[in-house]
N, C-alpha and C positions, 0 to 999 in steps of 0.2 A: 877214389881208389877202393871201390867196393869189392872187386874181384881180383884174384891172382891172374885169372885167365878166363876168357870166354871162347868156347868152341861151339860152332853152329851146326845144326843138323839139316841136311837137304831132305826134308820130309817127302817131297814129291818122288824123289828117286827111290825111297823106301817103298812107296806105293807101286812104282814100276816093277820093282823086284818081286813084290808080293803077288802080282797077277790076280788080284781080286780075292785073295785068301786073307781073312781077318787075322788069323793066328800068325801067318807069315809076316803080315804087316807089323804087328806088335813085336814079334821076335826081331824083325829087322831094325826097328827103332831102338830096342834094347841093345842090340849088337852095336849100333852106332854110338850109343851112350857108353858102352864098354870102351870103345876107341877113345872117346873123350877122356875117360879116366886115365888111360895110358898117357895121353898128352899132359894131363894135369900133373901126373907123377914126374914126368920129365921136367916140367916147368918148376915144380917144387924143389927138385934136386938142384937145378940150376940156380934158383934164387937163394937157396940155403947156402950155397957156396959164395954167392955174391954178398950175402948178408954177413957171413962169417969173416970175410976179408974186408969189411968196411967199405964196400963199393956202392952203397946206397946212401950217400950223405944226406940227401934231402929228406928221405923217408925216416932215417934213423936219428935225425937230430933231436936234441932235447932242449927246447927253448928255455931260457932263464926267466925266472919270476922277476918282473921289473922292480919289485920292492925288496925282496930278500936276496936276490941274486942266485938263488938255488935253482938247479936244473929240474925241470918237471919230467913228465912221462914222455916216452918216445912219440914223435909227431904222428906217425902212422902206426896203428895197432896191426902189425903185420899178421899176427896169429889170429886176428879176428876177421881177416879177409876170407871170402868164399870162392868157390870155383863154380862157374856158371855154364850151363848147357843151354844154348839158345835154339829156338825153333824158327824155321823159315818155310813158308809155302804150305801151311796146313790146309788152306783153301784148295790149292791145286792137288794136294795129296788126296783129299776126299773126293774131289772132282774126278780124278782118274779112277779111284777105287769104286765109287758109287755111280758115276755118271752125272752127278749134280754138284754144284758149288754150295758153300755153306748156307747161302740165303735161298737156295732153290728147292731144298727138300729137307724134311725132318730127318730122313735117314742119314744124309750127309752131316747135318749138325750133330746128331747123336754119335756118329762115328768119331767126329773131331773131339767131342767131349770125352768119349771113352779113351781115345788114343792119348790125349793129354793127361787124363787121370792115371792111365797105366804108366806113363813116363814119370809122373810126379811120384807115384808109389815106388817105382824102381830107383828114382833119384835118392829117395830116403834110404832104400836098401843099400845102394852104393855108398852113401855117406857113412853108414855104420860099418860096412865091410872094409872100407879103405881109410877110415878115420879122417875124413875130410868133409867139410860142409859143402854140399852140392846143391845149387839152386837151379830151378828151371825158369827160363825167361824168354820173353820175346826179344830176339836179337834186334838191335838197331840196324836194320838190314837194308839201308838205302843203297849200298853197293853190293852187299852179299846176295840180295835177291836177284840182282842182275847177274852176278858171277855164277850162281848156281844154275840159272836158266840157260846161260850161254854154254856152260860146261855140258849140260845135258843135251843141248842142241848139237854140239860138236861131236858128241859120242854117238856113234851109229847104233849102239845097242839101245839107247834111250830116245833117240831123235823122234821117231814116229809117235811115241807116247807123249813126249814133251811138247811137241808142236800143237797138240790138241788142247793143252791146258795153259800154256804160256800166255802171259798178259803183255800188252804193249803192241808195238807195230811189228807183228810177226813177219809180214810180207817183206818189209824192209830188212828185217833181221836176217831172213833167209837169203835175200839178195846179196847181203854183205858178209855172209858166213864164210869164214876162212880168211877174210881180208883184215878184220879187226875184231877184237873181243869187246869193244865198246858198242854193243848192239842195243837198240831201243826196245829191249824186252826185259821181263822180270817175273819173279814169283811174288805173290802177295806176302807182305810182311807178317810174321808171327801167326797169330790166330785171327787176323783181321778179315773182315768181309772184303772182297775185291773192291778196289777203289771205284771201278766203273760200274758197280752193281746199281741198277736203277730201282732203288728202294728208298723209302723215306728214312730220315735220321732216326726216328723212333724205332724202326725195325732193326737198324744197324745197332742201336743201343741194346735192344732186346737180345740180339745174338751175342754180341761181343762181351757184355757184362758178365756172362756166365763163366768166362775163362779167367777172370781176375783172381778169384780165390785159388784157382789151380796153379796159375803161373806166379810162383812166390818170389821169383827173382826180378820182377819188373815187367810192366805192361803199360800201354798207353792207348787212349781212345782219341781218335782224330775227329774234329768237327770242322769240315771244310766249308769255308764261307764264300769261296769264289772271290770275286772282286767287289762284292757288296760291302757296305759299311753299316751293319745293323746298329740299332740303338743299344748303347752300353747297358742300359737298364734291362732290356730284353735279354741280353747275354747273361747278365747277373741272375736273372730269374731262372734261365735255363740251367745255369751252372748249379744253382741251389737245388733245383728239382732233380738234376742228375745225381748230385751227391746224396740226397735224401732218399731217393727211390730206386737206385741201382747199386750194384756192387763195384762200379767203376771207381777206382781210387786215384787215377791219374789221367788227365785229359788236356787237350790243347785246342784252342780256337785258332785256326790257320787260314789266313787270307792268301789269295793268289796275288802276287805283286808283278806288275809289268814295269820294268825300270829302263829308262833310256840311258844307255851307256855313253851317248853323245852329249846329252844335256845334264846327265847326272841327277835326275830326279824321277820320282815315281809318276807314272801315267795313271790318271784316275780311271776307274772302271765304268764311268758313266757314258763312255763313247763306244760305239760298236766297231771295235777293231780287235783283231786277234793277235797282233804283234806289232813290232816297230822296226823300221828299217833305219839303221844308224849310219851306214857307210856313206850315203849320199847326202847326209845332213838334212834330211827332210823329215823332221819330227811329225809323227802322226800318220805317216804313210803306212798303208796296209802291207803286212808281210805276205 
């Protein structure tokens, strides 16, 4: 319970509206942050009523000391919670604005840093103006990244711009447009480099670690291992080097897992298969 509320910004859409003008882009991002504050105010009024009427029993409980029987502090420090503004699709935002993705040009990278810095400064200003602590964060956007990209593809005003930067299976997404909103497309999470970028891990670290001091509400660096099983000692060495030589404060080693829903166990990655067909009970069949 770190935040009262998280509201995410569709950063690519701000770029579509800016039409290549830096000042308009930053103004558009600030305007979106103003909308976030209005949402925060509504949430705060609503929760103040709930709290006043004792309708948050779990958060408001005061556990007893097992020795003295006296009640301690309230379980959740409600007044210490923050309001979080999350960012989604910074990579696609700079791609539309400059013509290059984060990893493709210095211009794109510098614009992303500048935009995030402008938002961080404005978040502090909003915090003072509205007497609330506002944090800037990378949204856990596993679904939001898809939702925003689908929304922009559905909108005729943004469709042409969105289709040039959207990640995933755009062809299939366009073929199914209007039949479902569960399309295989997305905007890149937070300030991350596009997952499909063909650059070494060291280059990914070099780009993404710069954003950690700016994004004060939470960020993560993903280290994708595929289906390999590296030596744990090697991973430990990498982790220590990452902690000592970069500004990355939170990271995850993530393996791809191929799981048989028929046999209920993980398929090892040492076989050259891309998937598993379970319906005909033929384990190991290529999908």
